[in-house]
Each structure stands twice: as C-alpha cells, then as structure tokens.
N, C-alpha and C positions, 0 to 999 in steps of 0.2 A: 552783428552777430554776440552772442551770449556767449561767455567766457568763465571757464573754471575760475579764472584767477578773479575775475570781477565779483567786487561783492554787492552786495544791493545797491537799484537802480535810488539815488538821492537828487530830488531836482533837476533830472535830467543828466546827470554823473555818475559813473561808477564807484563805488569804495572799495579800498581793500578791503579784505579780511580779517586782517589783525585791528585797521580802524575801528569796522562792523562789529568785534567782537570786542574790544575796549569801551566803545560807544554803549553797547548792550550791559556788559559790568560794570563800567564806570571805570574812570582814572583813579580815585581815590580808594580803588580796594587794594586788599594786601597781594603781596607777591603770589607765592606758588603755596603758601597757605592754604588751606580748605577752608573756604568758606564758612562762619557759625551758620546757622539756618534763620537766623533774625534778619541778618542781612538782604536785602532786598535789588534786584539787579536795577537798573535804571528803564526808561520805555525804553520799548523794543524795537529795532529796523525790523524790515521785512526779511524775509527768509532769501538767501543770497541765490544769485543767478548763476547758472549751471550749462556746460554746452552740450550740442546736441553728441559730440562724439572726441575721442584724442586718439584715435588710431592714426596710425601714421604709415606711410611706405616707409619702406625699410633703407631705403636709401635718400629717406629725408633730412636735408640737414640739420643741422643742430644751431642756435644762434643763444649766446648766450648774453646777458645783460646783469648788472649790477652796481655797487657802487664800486669807484677804485680803490684798490687795495682788500678786493675780499676774494682774487684769488684768480677770476677767469680766464687771464691768458696763459697761468700754466697750467689750470684743466682744460683748455682748448686746446694747448699741445699735447698735452697727455690725451686727450680723446682722440686728436687728427692721427695723433701716432697708432694708437690702440684700430682705430678704422681703417688707417692708409687712405684720410680723407683730405683732401685741401686744406690747408688752417687759413683763411682770413682774418685781416683787423682791422680796424676801422682807421686806426693810424697807416696802416700800407696801403691801405684803398686809396685812402684820401691823397696821399703821395703818387698813385699809381696814374689817377682821374688827372689830376691836377699839375705833375710833373716839381711839385715843391711839400714842403712839410706842413703841417697844420700851424704851425709857430711861427712860419715866415710869413705863411699866407695870411694869418690875422695880424702879422706888424704891416704887412704890407696894403691891406686893403682894408682893414677896421674889421669892428666886430659885428657890424649889420652885415656886411658884404659874405665876412667868413660864415655868420651862423646860417647864412640863408645856403651858402656853397656846402657848408658842412651838411647840410638835412636832406639836400640834393643826394650828395655822395653815399649818403648812409643806405637812402632810399634805392638806387642803382644796385650797391652791394647786395643788398637782401634781395632782392627780384630778382639779380642775374646770377644767384648764388644756391638756388630752389635745393640742390641736390650734391649730394656727397660733398658738403664740406660744413667746417667747424666753424661758426664766423662769431667772435668775439665784437662786443656792440659798447664802446667807450662810453664818455659823458653822452654823447648826443643820444643816450637811450634816454636822458632825461628830458626831450624835447617836447611839445605836446603834440608836432605833427609826427615825428617817430614812433611813436607809442601808439599813435592811432593806426598806424601803417603795423607796427607790430601787432596788436590785436586782431588784424587780418589774417597775419599768417601763424596765429595759433589754429586757424583751423587747419592747414596743411603742413604744419613743421612744430615740434618740440621748442618754445622759448622757454630758455631756464632759468629761472632767477637766482642769481648764485649769493646767497645770503653769508654772514659772518660777524661772529660776535662784534658789536661797535668799539670795545674797549682793545682789541687787538688790533683792528685797522687802525685804530688812534694812536697807538705803541707803535702800527710800523711805518704809518707815513709821516709820523712826529706832529700831530695835528693838534691845534690849542683848543681852549673849550670853544669858541666862536665855530672854527672850522668845524668842530663834531658833530658839535649840536645842528650846522646847515645839513650836513651830508645826512645824519640820520633821519631828518625830516621828510629828505627827499626820497630816501630809498622806499617808501612804503608803495610811492606811486608804480613801480616797477611790476609790482602784483597786479594791477587793472590790465598790462600789457604781456602777461606770461600765461601760461598752462602748467609749469612744471616748477618747484623748488629743489636747490640744492643747496644743504648747508655743509657749509666747508671748516670743518672742526678743523678748530688749531692743532697743530702739528708739532710736540717740542723737536722733533726731529730739524725743523726748519730752524731753530733760534742756537743749534747746539751745535752745529757745521760751523767749525774754526779753522786755522790754517795751519794744522801740525799735522798737513799731509793729506791722504784718503782712505784711512783704514779701513778695513772688514768690518762686517756687522757685529763683531764682538765688542767695535770702539764705540765709543759715545759719539765721536766724529766720522758716522758713517756718511757715505757723500750722496747718497739719492734722498736728497728733501725730502720730497713728496712721495716716496711709497707708500705710505697707508692711504692717502689721497689717491694713489694711481688705482689700487684695488677697487676702493669703495667705487671713486668716480665714474670708471670703465663697466663695473657692475650694472651700477645707475644706469649709465646710457644705454646697454644694450637692452636690460631691461624695458625704458618706454619704450624701446625702438622694435622690442618684439626679435632682437637677434638672439640667437643660442649664443653661449659662451667659447672663446677660445677653447674646448675641454677636450681630454682624450676621452671622455666618458661617453661620447654620443653613439661612438658605435660600438658599445661594450655593453651587452643587455643585462651583463651583473650589476654594475652601478646605481648609486642610488638615483640620478638625475636622468636615468633612462625612462622612470615611472612618474609622473605629478607628484607630488608629495601628498596630495589627496589623494590618488588613489593608490597608495601603497599600504601594506599592512602593519599593525602597531605603531603607530607614528603619535609621538606627544608634542604637545606645545606648554609650554613653563610660560606662568602668567606672572607677569611682572606690571604693577599699577605705577602710573603717572608720580602720586603720591610718595611713592617707596622708593625708585630710582632717583628721585629729587633729591635724597637725603645727600651730602657731603661725603658718609660714609661709606655709601655704596659704590661696590666696586662692580660695573659693568663687567668690564673683560674675565672676571669669574662665573658669570651665567653661563659662556660656550663650555659646553660639556655635550651628553650624549642626546639632548630634546634637538628636535626635529625643526622648533620653528619656537618664536615667542609671541605669546600674546601681548600685546601693549594696552592695556587698560586705563583710558583718560578719566581719571575720578579727581581730577582738580580744576577747580573753573576759577580763573582768576584774570585781570588785565594782560597778566605775561603768560596766559593759557598757552596760545600759540607759539610765542619765545622759544616757552618751556618742552612743548611737545616736539618744533621742530631739529631742537637740539638732543634730544633724546632717540630721536628714530635716527640720527647721523650717527649718534653714538654706539646703540644695538647694532647697525649697521658694519659698522669698522671693527668692533671687537668682540660678535660673539658671530656676523655672519652667516646669518639663516634667516628665513621669510620672517617677516613681519604679519603679524595677525593684529590690525588696526581694530581699538572697537572704544566708544566714547561708552563711558558707564550711566547709562540712564537712571537706574536707580539712583548712584550716588547724588546725581543733578538733581533728582526729585525730592531727595532728601537733602539736603545742602540747601534750595531755596523752595521749601516747599509750601510757602508763599506766595512763589511766582506764579505767572499764569503758566497756560500747559505752550501756549504762544511762545512765550521769552524763552524756555526753557529749550525749543525745539529750534530758534532761532540760534541758541548757543549751540547748540547740540550740531545742526547742521554746518556750521560754521567750522565746527574740529572734525566733524565728518570729511567735509571737503581741503582740510589740510589736508588728511590722513592721503587722499588722492593728487593733491597736488605732490607731497613727497614719494609719490610715485610707489608707497607700498604693495607687498605682496597679495594682500587680504584685508577686504575690509567688511566688516559685520556691519549688517542692517538690522532693522527689528521687522522682521514683515509683518506686525501689528499696526504699522505706521499707514499714514495715507497712500494710497496706491500709488497717487500722480507723483507725490515728493518720492515717493520709494526708484518711481520710473526712470524721475531726472538723475538722481543719482547715480542709479545703475548705466544711464546713456553713457555717463562721464566716464566710466570706470578706466577706459586704457586700457593697459596691460592689468590692472588689479582687478581679481579675483574676489568676487561678493558673497558673501557667507551669509543665508538668509536664518537668521535666529528667534526663535522665540523660547523663553521660560515660562513656565504654569507654576506659581507658589503653591497653591491650594487645589491641583486640580479636584476634579468629581473622580468616584469610582470608576476603574478602568478604564481612563479616559484615553489610552493608549488606543483602544479599538474602537473609540468614538467614530463620529462624520469628523469633528471639527479638526482632529490629529491627520487627519488623509489629506482633508482640505487645505491646512497651513503649507506642508508639504507643495501640494498641487498649486499652489497661489505663489508660493517661492521658486516654482519652477516653471510656471507662466512670465514671472517677473523678469526671467532670467537670472536666477541665482547661479553660481556653480558649485556651492559646497548649501547643504540646507543642516540646521543644528539646532535639534529639538530636544527640551532636557525639561524635567518636572521633579518634584518634590516625591521622594518615595512612600509612597502610604501604607503600602504592605511589601512584603517579599515578593507575592503575585504580580506586581507592577514589574516585574522583571520577566515573568513568563509571558506577560502582555507585550512586551516591547518586543523579543524576539518574534513574535506572532507580526509585530506590526512591521517588521524588517523584513518579513516572507512578503507581507502585500507590497511595499515597495518593490523588493525585487521581483514581484511577477506585473511591475508597468513597464511600457515599451521602452527601450532605448531609442536615443539617448535620454539620460534622468540625470537629475544633480547627485552628487556624491552626499550618502548621509552620515549625520553624527548624530548619533541619540544616544541617552543614557539618564537616569536614575541618580538624583542628588542624595547624600543623606547613607548613614551607614546599612539601612535597608536597599538601598540601592547600588551596593560596590559589585554584586555580582552583575550587573550591566555595566559599570564601568569597567570591567575586567575583559567585559566581550566587545567592547567597542575600539575599534579597529584603527579608527584617524581620529589622527589628531587630539587626542583625549590631554584636558586641561590638568595640569600638576603642578606642582610648585615646585622650587629650585633646591638644592640640600639645605641653605643658610638662607632660606627668605622664612622672612616672620608672619606672613600674609597666610591666609588660605582659600583656595579655590574656589572652597563651598561642595566641593564633591565630597570628600572625607579629610579628616584632620590631618593638615602636611601629607598628602599623600604625595609619592614624589615617580620617576619614570622607574629609579631601583625597584621601587616598591611593586610596582606592577610586574615587572618581570620576575622577581621574585616568587611572585602568586602565579605568574603563566608557567615556572619551570616548575614549581610544586604542583601544578594540575597538568603536566608535560605536554603543555601547548607547544613548549621549545626542551630539547635534550641538550646534556653537558654533553661537548663536541671537544676530540683531541687536535690540535695545530702543530705543527711541525715545520722546523726550519733543515730542512736538507741541505749537506753540501762538505766539498772536503774540507773548509775553513772556515765553518760558521764554529768553530768553540768561542770565539771570542764575543760573535754578534750581540748586538746590544736588542736586536729586534724581540726575543721572547719578553724579556722584563718590559718594552715595551707595550706586547699585546697585551700581557697577561695585568700589567695596572689598568688599561683600557676597560678590559673583562670587566674586571671588579667594579669600577667607575659604572658599568651601564648593568652592573646588576647579571653580567653573563657568567652561567659556570662552565665555562670552557676551560683551558690550558691551553699553554704552547710551547714546545720543547725544542727544545737543538737535536741534532740527529747528524752526527759527523760519519760520511759516508760517500764513497764513490761509485756504488754499485745501483743502480738503476731498480734490482730488484732488492734491494733493501725496500725502497718505495713502495711497490708492488706490494710487498709481505706486510708492512705497517699497513697498510691503505684499505686491507682486508677487514679491518675493526670498523665494524658497525657504525662506531662511534669516532670514526673517523672525518675530519670537520676540512682539511682541507691543509695546502701546504706552500710555504715560500720556498721556494728553489735555488740553491746558486750554482757558483762553478763548482763542477764539469757538467751541470745538467742542463743548463739554457738554453741552448741549438738542439744537444744531441736528443732531448725529450719531446721535443718539440712533434718529432715524428709516433710518438706513441699516444699521445691525446686524438681523444675522439673527436674533439671540435673544438677551434680556437676564434679567437675574436678576429675581425678582422686587421687590428694592428698588428698583433700577434703574428700574425702571417707575413703581412706588411713586412714588418723588421725580421722576421727569420731566428727570432729568438723567444722564449717566456721564464717567465720568473713566477707566475703564480697558476698552484693546480687546486681547481675548483673541483670537489666530486660529485660525478653523476649518478643518481640513485636508479633502484628499480622502485618497481609498484609491489603490490603484494604479490600480485601473480607473475612478478620475475621482470616484465616487461619494463623498458626503458623508460623514464618518464618522459615527455616533452619539454623542450625547452623554457617555457613557459612555467610549466610546473615548478620543475629544476630552481628557479629562481624564486619562486614561492615555497619550496622544500627547505631552502637555507638554516639551519638552528635546529634540525632535524634527522636523528639519527635513521639509519637503513643500508640496506647493501648499496656495495659501492660496485657498480658495472663500467666504470670509466672517468675520462676527464676532460673536462674543458679546460684549456690554457689559454691563457693571458697575461699581457705583460706590464706591469703599474711603474718599471723602471722609466721610461718614456713619459708617463704622466705626472710624474715627480719632477722630473727633470723640466718638462715643460710648465708647470707650474713655479718652480724656482727660477726659470730663464724670463718668464714673463712678471712675475714679481721682481726682479732685481735688476733688468736689465735698463740701465738711465736711458729719459729720454731722448738723452745726445746722441744714443750707439742705437737708435731703434732699428728694429729691423728693416730693410728696402730691399725688396725683390730683386733690384737693380742691381744691386753690389756689394750686400752684406756676404761677408765670407764667414765660417766657420770652420773650426781646428778640434777634429778628437783624438787623444792620443790612447791607443790601442785597439784590439781587433775582433774583443772577446763578445761575448752575448751583451756587457752593459754598454759596448763601444758602438752596437748597433743600436742600440735603445737611444744614444745619444745623435748619432747620425738620422735615424729617422726624426727626432724631435725640432732640430734644426729646419730640417726638410720641410718638416707641416709646418713650423713658423714662418717661412717662406726665406728661405738664407738663399740665392745664387747659387752659392759656391762652397761646399764640405770638402776639406781636407783631410785624409786620415793620414797620421802617422804610427808605425809600430815596428818593432825590431825585426820582427819576419816578415818582408816582405810581401812572401807568397801570400800569408795570410790575410795582409790586409788589401792584397789585390783581390783577392775570395769575397770578402766582404765590400769591396769598391764596386765588384761587378753585379754583386745581388743586386744593390741599389742602383746599378744604372739600369738592371733588367726593369727595378720597380717604373723606376722614371719612366722607362721607355712605353710598357703599359699603360700607364696614368697619363700619357701623355704631357708631360711637363717636359716642355722641349728648352725651357730654357734654365734649366737646375741641372749642377754635374755633383760628383762626386767625382773626386780625385785621389791619388797616393802623392805625398811626399818620399819620396824613395832613402835619400840619403839623407844625414844631417848636417854635412857640407854644403847641400844644398842651398844658393840665395832663396828666399823668400820670391816665389812668381813675379816677375815686374806685371804682368797682366792683370794681375789681382791684387783687389784692394786686402790691407792688413786685416787679419782676422781679429773681430771684435768680442767674439766668446769663443773662449778656449775650455773643454772639457775634459779632464784626465780619468779615464777609466781602466787603470790599472792599479797594481796593490803596491803599498810604498814602498817595500822591502826590494822592489824592481829597480827601481830611481837607482839605483848604485852602479847599474849594468851600462846605461846607455845615456849620452846627452843630448838635450834638445837645445839647440842655441837660443839664446835671449834675443837674438833679432827676429826672430820668428812674433816675438810680442812685440811689433813696433807701431799699433798705433796711435796716431798722437791725442786719441783722444780716449785712450783706455779700451775698457770695456769689461766684461764679465768672465771669470774664470772660476770654475765649478772643479771640486777635488769630489769622486767621488767615495775616494778610502777614507776612514777616519782611526787606524790604527799604526802610525799615530797620527794625532789630529794636525798635527802641525808638518806636514810631510815635508819631504825634502824641495818639492814641487811648489806650494805654497812658500815656504821660507826663500827660494828664488825670485818668486813672483813680489812678496814682498821687499827686498833688496831692491829688485828692479823698480818697483815703483818708490821707494825712499829716495833711488838715485836721480829718476827721472822725472819724476812729479806727476807721471802718466796716471788718469784715473782707472784703476783695476780696482774694481768691487768683486772679492772675494766671498765664496758659499763654499764651506767646507761639507765633510760629510755629517754633520751631524743634521744639519739642513735639509739636505737630502735625503738621508733616510726615515724622518717622520713622513715626511712628502709621498715618499713609496709607500709606506705603513698604513699613512691614513686610506688612501685606495685602495688597500690588500684589505684593510679591518673590513670596511664595507661592501669590497664586494663580496667578501668569504663570508661573514654573519651575515649581510642584510641589513644591519644596522647602524646611524648617524654615528661617526667618530669622535669622541671627546678630544679633539684635535690638539688646545691647547695643555690639557695635559700629557698627552701624548710625548709632546716638545719636551715637557718637561722632564717627563720621567728619561726621557734619551740622555738629556744632558746631564741629570741626576745620575745616568747608571753609568756613565762616561765618568763623571768625577769619583766615584768611588769604585772605581774598576782599577785592575791591575796595570792596565792599558796607562791610564792617564796620568800615573806618577813617573811613566816613562818619558811621558811628553807630555809637560805640565800645560794648560792653558788657563789661562788667568779670566773668568766669565765677565767680570766687572770693568776690565782695561785690556791694553791692547796685548796682541798676543803674545807670549813669550816665546824666544828665536831659539830654544834648545840647545845654545850655543855652541854651534854648530859654525865653522868656517863658513864665510861669505861665499855661495860657491857661484862660480861664472857660468853655469849651464845647468840643464835642469835635466835630469837624468830619468830613463823611464828603460820600460822593456816592449 
C-alpha cells in the first residue's frame, strides 16, 4: 500500500520525506536561509509516493507514535478525554496480556524473548482496538515488524507521528550526547509508518509549574500545564477525523462557523512567508487579528525546510487559531535554483506539499498547470484538507478573462476535484476588471455543484477587482514588511475602509442594554474591535429597565443590534420573532440581532438576513440568541484539567444563582455531559422554577441519565449519593455575597476542579477570595477563571454573530484587561496582572456569601 508518509521507494525500501528532502538538497546546505541562485541541488530522487485516500471513519482509533519524551502519553490522555474514548498504552496492554510489567518480563526471560513477546502484544493491541480508542505506542514502534503493521493500518486509521524539538527532549530526559544522537537517528523511521504528523510545541507553562500552590491563570504557576496543547491538539484530531468542534455555534445560523469559510462573503487571508516567520524577531501571536485565514508561503528551501515548516504550522495553529492555506512558492523555488532541472525542483516541491498534508492543514494550494497525473495523486491524498487550484498569468494576452483558456483552467480544476479555484493575472488595463466581472457571470451560469471562485487582477489597475473579490482575498498584516503583490501593503482594514466608502457596508450603532450596565467593559472592548477591523460602527451603554426603550432605539435604520443584561434576558425572550435552538432551550437571551425588511417592506428570509449584516435598513423584529453559554462552554473546555474531565456517569456541577446567566451555566454543563447539575439560590422558588424548566427540557430530549436538582438550605450537607462538584459557576453580582453564605464543605472535591466567576466588579470577589483561601489551606487544585476571562469569550461570539466579521480575539482580551486596569472599579479591588491576586485586605471568610 502506498502511504503519504512514505518517501520515494529506493532499493525496495521507503524513505522518509525528511531524508528525501535532505538528500535532494544536500546536508551541507545552509539552515533556514534562502539559497543563493548559484547553489545546485544534489542529484534528485523520484517524486514521493502518496496514498489513495486518507478519509477515515469518524470513530477510527487514533494511534500515536514517536520518540520517548515527545509527549505522546500526555496528548493521548487529552485526546481520549476530549473524545470520551478509551486510552490504551503499550505498557498497560503488555501488563494486561502477560500479567507482569515489561521490565520484569525482560529481566525474567531475556531480551530475545522480550522482543518477540513485545511485538506480539503490540500487534494484538493495535488489532483489537480499531474503534473509539486512542492508542499510544512506545518504543515498540521502532521495531521493523511493528512499523510494517502500522503501515497497513494507515489505510484505515490515523497514525500520528508526534514530533518535538530534540533539544527539549534531551533536556526533559537528561540525555547525553550519544543517547540523544541515537534517538534522533531513529525518529525519521516513524515517518514511513504514519500518515499524519503533529508537532508538539514547547510550552513554557510546563516548566514553570512549581510547588507554591495552585494559583489561578494570573499567576505564573498556573496548574494546567498542557492547556495550550489541549486546545490545538484536540482541534487537530477533530479536523483529521472530520468531527465537528464541541462548539455552541453549530445550531446558530448567525455564527461564522455555520458557513464554510470559502463560502462566506468578504473574507481575508493574511500572507506570511516562511522566510519572514523564521526571523527570531517575528511575533506569531501578533498575527491574530481580524483576518479569517493565514496563507503560509514556503519560500525558503534548505535541508531544514521540513523541520522549519512543521514548527511554524504548529506555531500558527496555537497562536493564531485560524485555517492555514499552505502554498509552496514555485516562483521562489525557480528563482533560487534557476540552474536546476524542473524534475529536481518538482521533487522538492512535492515533498513540501506532502508535508502540508501530513500536518493536516485546512487548505493546500496546487498549481493547476502541473501534470494532471501528479495533481490527481496529491488530491487523492488530501483527506480533510481542501484543495485550492491556482493559476497566475504574469503576461496575459489582451482580454484573457474572456478567452477559452481561462474558462478551461477553471473546468480543469473542477474536474480534478479542487474545492476552490483561484485565478489571477497582471492587470493590463482597467478594462480587465470589466472582463473579470463577465467571467464571473459565466462561472455562475455553470451547473452546481461547482468550486468556489477566487479571481482578481494584480496591480494598481486591478484594485477594483480586488475590492469586488469576496473570498479569501490575500492581504498583508499591519506590521508586515512584505507585499502580497496585489497592491502595496494592502491590509484587510484598507479594503474594509474602501467598502464603507463605496456603501457596501453602512456605519451601525450597537448597544448594551440593562439596569446595571453603567460600569460594563463591553463597549470599550467592542469599539476597539471595530477600529481594528475597519468597521465604522460604535457601541454604547444604555441604562434602562424598560423594554419600550429598546423598541424606541431599535427604530433607527442604523441600529445594528444589542447585548442585553438584567432584567431583560428572560423577559425579552417572548418579544423576539425568532430564536436559536440554544436560546429557546435555555429560556433566556443576551443578544438581539435586528431583522430587516426588504425595499417593499417584506421581511427578508433568514439566509438574506445573515448576508445583510453590516447594512442599514428598517428593523421589523429581532432574532434572539445566547452567547453566555457559548462563552462558558469555551472557558470550561479550555480550563478544565484532564484530571477532572467530564464523565457522563458521575461528574457533578454546581451553579450559584437563578437568573438568565445561571440558566446559561446549567445548559452549558448539561451539554458538556455532566450527569448532575445542582442549583443553589437564596430564593428557593426561583431556583425550583429554573430547575423545572431544565427537567422538562431533559425529558423532551430523552436525556434520562442527567438531572437538575436544587440545594435548598445552606445547612444541608452535600448529598451523599453524588460525587463532589468539580465545576462551580457563580452567576450572581458580587455585592450579593454579603447576604447569604455557601458552606465551603460543598467544595470538597479531592482533585479540585474549576471555579468560574461571572462577575468582575470587583474582580477579586468574596467568592473567589474564599476559594483561594480554601485552596491555600487544603492544597486542592481549584483552577479559577474570573469575569475578565469570561467577558471576552461571550463578546467574541457576540461580535461575530452581530457583525458577520471574524473577531480580533487577542486584541479584545487585551482591551478588556486594559479597560479594567484604568477603571474606577479596579482601584477599589486591585489585582496585579503579573503576579498572584491581591486579597483586598479582607478577613479570611469561613463561608462564601451569595444571593
């Protein structure tokens, strides 16, 4: 069976891609520096072999292989907890089959018998756990017999080679020079028996975990060491299996994820070159902004190109969190090796393209002018990666857009199975933009389904076509020194400015409505995001308890939508024309999206409403949604340590409060799979009403194993038939904590858990102070998430649902903390953001106060 991982076949044996590339380029070539044009590649190897397919069943077991110290076991535990699958390790399975440990078996039988038995056990482990398992292979994966079996499994299962920087492995395992060299030599053999690769980035968090207790996220000793790896590895695994994310967005039509990125309007992809990102001064985190994707152009070709490429793919995933469009720059390759043969250049180029597929990138760019057979091989191996068929004409004939060849290129890409077709040319005249519009009309007349078209003219004369291109327009980053070639340093913000000037989008007014919003940080967060994205909107606070005020303000044709708080979350639900499934299930909303009328006064259909965001018009009703639960879902998933992973058979959650926010918290916990959710509120009747609402919902959904119950009295002991709560969400204003106490013995989980505080005035609420004191006294591992982490997560979803634009998440989080630090409320309860939280000078409480 041909494998994506297998390099070219030489003397009857497969060779890893990394060895193939190094042999093609030469071991004495410089590192990441681009070669001077006079450097010649060594005699080339045949083109790499590729598989027929990499599409697997959604429940196909995941197999992890790699060196000791690469992080297989930690990642395996994370993936099994995320997927709720069984975690199987080589050590565990050996002991199950033999009744003894590997070390003991080796000691008793000798190395030859141990080697034979170990291979037998590994084959049995792989063969008997083909479905719904995460399997970690240890040193046995270096055996030739095991690697041959793994190669066969690549046809039915994802076999992931976990890679880590050798210097970090050496430090972690305290290896000497000889040991490290031997390990490094063995790792490339894992490439030939795997079909995916995950580069396990070094995480500073893993090294600073000390013995000074378990402070929250603001402390340098944050307890969950693998928090960053958890997010991007789980995302990677779900992508290669074709599983949807555990996201609130799936049933919300206004969410960006509801429509594939290549089908959304006015999306942007920031262009980044490998030579640029490899600079030590480059901050990958700064890329996270309003762009929808990253184009990673491989323009540096050296013996370390594969290593550099895999590292930077991982870095973009972790720090930017948007789809990667992976493109090997054929022109750069030709310029650097102008004296090399085309066969030599193609060998290097295809090796790098295969590396993109092995890394599970979201998009791979292919040149549709390449040989058809080679293109078919690449496309057949795409797995879940979408293919962009690309063609650029530097010196086109006059009116080339209307010629037969241009349409033929599109049809060729469609026949090959490309998901997107990108056609560009240098603009010869302004008339080329008119011809392009006609070309797009011709494409629209073709029968469906057909690939999405990206098309524009390059150069100053082609600016009009760039503005009219609606899909993944390449742009420069605000701080980039490079140019995309479209126009000089054009950014997403530049294009949005032009679109507002041309009335494609209208300035809109957004509001935060509620009785207690005078100190809300949300408007500052949203207004900062609008500026970054080039949106000419504004967001204002509106203190009110009257629904009529909301109706009055919304009559403005430039009303863009609103965030609503107490007392409207529950009461306004019956006033909206339509809601998401989630909002209806929760029984509360926090987001109002205006529904507009057409020119003849009729209500636009929902699909048109979604596309109409960003444009003014008469408001004839509202769509109600809820991002409170979406923000909570994100924070729980991100911060819950693997030791407290939610188990449907026993996990218990505790919610304090009975308002709209508490409803969202209960819903989030139930959706995540908690078996039991307990509710405590000062007014028992309100708590029972909320509990009854969710009991009815659970009955309708047929969820017989989940329950929502009420804790009636603070003197009551924790129910003996339930496990201690490991997720606790406080949904009441901070000032209410002086009224009623919640006993600390309700927080008795020996493994700690996750505490979430929705309030942030003050940031260090009495509830959090009590938990910190409890943690200090008992050593329980309670992870604390405060209101300043929750607010951006709710706001990010609201920004995207209301505007239809990708939120600049990093900047929104920064703005929230900056606004809090400079606010009056911060001076009343100072929190130092670079060290452990200040305790505000209060006496240590013996109970947690609440309403």
